[in-house]
C-alpha positions, 0 to 999 in steps of 0.5 A, spaced: 656 328 833 652 334 833 652 340 827 655 347 829 649 352 829 654 357 827 656 353 821 649 351 819 646 355 813 641 361 814 634 360 810 631 366 808 623 366 808 622 371 802 622 367 795 628 368 791 626 373 785 625 370 779 631 370 774 627 374 768 625 379 773 627 386 771 632 390 776 630 397 777 636 402 777 636 407 783 634 413 778 627 409 777 626 408 784 627 415 786 622 417 780 616 412 783 617 414 790 616 422 787 610 420 784 607 416 789 608 422 794 605 427 789 599 422 788 598 422 796 598 429 796 593 431 791 588 425 795 589 429 802 587 436 798 581 433 796 579 429 802 581 436 806 576 440 801 569 435 801 566 441 796 571 438 790 567 432 789 561 436 788 564 441 783 561 438 777 554 437 780 549 442 777 545 444 783 538 447 782 535 451 787 528 449 790 523 453 795 520 449 800 516 455 802 513 456 796 511 449 793 506 449 786 501 444 786 499 446 779 502 442 773 504 447 767 498 444 763 493 446 769 496 453 769 495 454 762 488 451 762 486 456 768 490 462 765 485 461 758 479 460 763 481 466 767 482 470 760 475 469 758 473 471 765 477 478 765 473 479 758 466 478 760 467 481 766 470 488 763 464 488 758 459 487 764 462 492 769 462 497 763 454 496 762 453 496 769 457 503 770 455 506 763 463 507 763 468 503 759 471 499 764 478 495 762 481 489 765 487 485 763 491 479 766 498 481 769 499 475 773 497 468 775 501 465 780 501 460 786 503 463 793 503 461 800 498 465 804 503 469 808 507 471 802 500 474 799 498 478 805 505 481 806 504 484 799 497 487 800 498 494 801 496 498 807 490 500 807 486 496 802 479 493 801 479 486 802 472 482 801 472 475 804 467 470 800 465 463 800 463 459 794 459 453 796 460 447 795 467 448 795 471 448 802 475 454 804 475 462 804 477 466 798 479 473 798 478 479 793 482 485 794 480 492 791 485 498 792 482 504 795 483 508 789 479 504 785 473 502 790 472 510 791 472 511 783 467 506 782 463 509 788 464 516 785 461 513 778 455 509 781 453 516 785 453 519 778 460 522 778 465 522 772 470 517 776 475 523 776 480 526 781 477 521 787 481 523 793 484 516 796 486 518 802 480 517 806 476 511 809 470 508 806 463 510 809 458 504 810 454 507 804 460 506 800 461 499 802 454 497 801 455 500 793 462 496 793 459 490 795 454 490 789 460 490 784 464 485 788 457 480 787 457 482 780 465 479 780 463 473 784 457 471 780 461 472 773 467 468 776 462 462 778 459 463 772 465 461 768 465 454 772 458 453 770 459 447 766 464 444 771 460 445 777 454 449 780 457 454 784 454 459 789 458 465 792 457 468 799 460 475 802 462 473 809 466 480 811 471 485 810 478 487 812 482 493 810 489 490 812 492 484 810 496 483 817 489 481 821 487 476 815 486 469 818 482 466 813 487 460 812 494 458 815 500 461 813 503 455 808 496 454 805 498 455 797 493 460 794 492 461 787 493 469 786 489 472 779 492 480 778 488 484 774 489 491 772 483 495 772 482 502 768 476 506 769 476 513 768 483 516 770 484 511 775 489 505 773 489 500 779 490 493 781 484 488 783 486 481 785 482 475 786 486 469 791 483 462 791 486 457 796 488 450 794 483 446 797 478 450 794 481 450 787 482 442 787 475 440 786 475 445 779 482 442 777 479 435 777 473 437 774 477 441 769 482 435 767 475 431 765 473 435 760 475 433 753 478 438 749 474 439 742 478 435 736 482 439 731 478 440 725 481 436 720 482 440 713 477 438 708 480 433 703 481 437 696 477 435 690 479 430 686 483 432 679 479 432 673 481 426 669 486 428 664 485 425 656 491 422 654 493 423 647 495 416 646 488 414 645 486 419 640 487 414 634 484 407 638 478 405 634 472 403 639 466 399 636 459 403 637 453 399 637 445 401 638 440 396 640 433 395 643 430 389 646 423 389 645 422 384 639 421 377 641 421 371 636 421 364 637 426 359 634 421 357 628 419 364 626 427 366 626 428 360 622 422 362 617 425 369 615 426 371 608 428 377 605 422 381 604 418 379 610 416 385 615 417 385 623 412 389 627 416 394 632 413 397 638 414 405 637 415 406 644 422 401 643 425 407 639 425 411 646 429 405 649 435 404 645 442 402 649 448 404 646 454 400 647 461 401 647 466 396 646 460 391 647 459 394 654 452 398 655 454 405 657 448 410 655 440 410 654 438 414 648 432 415 643 432 413 636 431 418 630 434 422 624 439 427 623 440 430 616 437 424 613 441 419 617 439 415 622 441 417 629 441 416 637 440 422 642 443 420 648 439 421 654 443 418 660 449 414 662 447 407 664 448 405 672 454 401 673 
């Protein structure tokens, strides 16, 4: 007899809930569904705006077109070196021109060659020079007014009321080359302890647009100086490419800075006398060791015997304090009493 399929029990594949499982009310189910929909909506908004993930990240700008090849310590040492260069150059040009020539550093920075050329005035006076044995070409820029003021002084003028709106003649350029040579020799002289440098003038240019001494992205160390002579106050710039400066930086880093002098130790304080020692008695005795006797002679001594002493022994008396030898002295008398004059302390 076969069982009736309609009367067979239906088995569910889902496990039966445990007896202790909590039962949610319809209100709690609606609250959970609302919370899930709110969370999914916030996640969708964050995914739609990727910048929301980066709002807490601090972004620091970096200019890849203007990199710096010098550390802060190297730049500080270079500035100290060039401050000494500016002082000595100002004194030397004052003697050469027989007129007060002031120089002051306004800026020391690194710039790409293209940016340096773009900042040059047009027209201007640019001298190209090479420093042996360093690689690369260096530049010196003199503003036209400054150059013509220096030329006016070299020609015997007062270095005042110079007209900068004209071209420099060949004779004037030759006079400026002498001043440029003084600047180069002074700059190289400040590196004499580091490396032997020999400067050579290569050529001249009157516009930064035609300079091709380095590639556009070559990093230059630019020293800007403010020059004052007569009634003229103008800028003077010295630019050195990184390939020329790197050997000097390596040599500069090898120099050992002089140690900071240690302050002299204060003298030890004088020993203070303690009042507690005032009443302590110390036995004091004087002796000399010039007389020697045998044991038999010493045993035969009796009252009334005379001992012969060397008179020189009275000048070699040893004074003992507490049984320890402390002073040497001479035997004598004072107010009809025996006394000892102290000469010197004994050696420890």
